C-alpha positions, 0 to 999 in steps of 0.5 A: 502463519499469523500476520500481525497488523500493528500499523496502518501500513500493515493494514494497507498491505493486508488490503492489497493483492500482496495477501490472499484469502485461502479456501479455508478462509485464512489470510496469507501472503500471495505465493509470488511474494515468497514469504516476504511482505512488502515494507510500507512506510506511511507518515503520521498523516495516516496513523489512523484508519480513517486517515488511511481511507483518504489515501485509498478511497477506491481500495488498495493499490496493487502491491504484489510486486512492490518491495517497499512503498514510502508515503510522505505527505497527502496523496489520493491513490486512484483505483488501478494503481500498481506499485512495483519495486521500491516506490516513494510518494513525496509531497511537501505541500499541504494539498493532496496530490492524486496518483492516477491509475498506472504502473509505477516501478522503482519510481519517486513521485 
């Protein structure tokens, strides 16, 4: 099945472990997702790919067990971050906040 990439949120999901590449070189949702992709809502700070790169400079976090991720404000997500369930990152400041490696389940940071 074709997975359209229309937003940087879609691209973030695609870069994560929520998707995998088959032996036939097709990109597909991981079987654990049961056909349902994660919902990713990024604010306007991450509208373009270079802006997305500032959010995930070390690669995408684990979204395999994440149902919804919302990011509002500037953040830097370090390597080794695992999001599970519904996670909200909210930063009203202009200064980026770092999300250190760890598991975040049904949390608001």
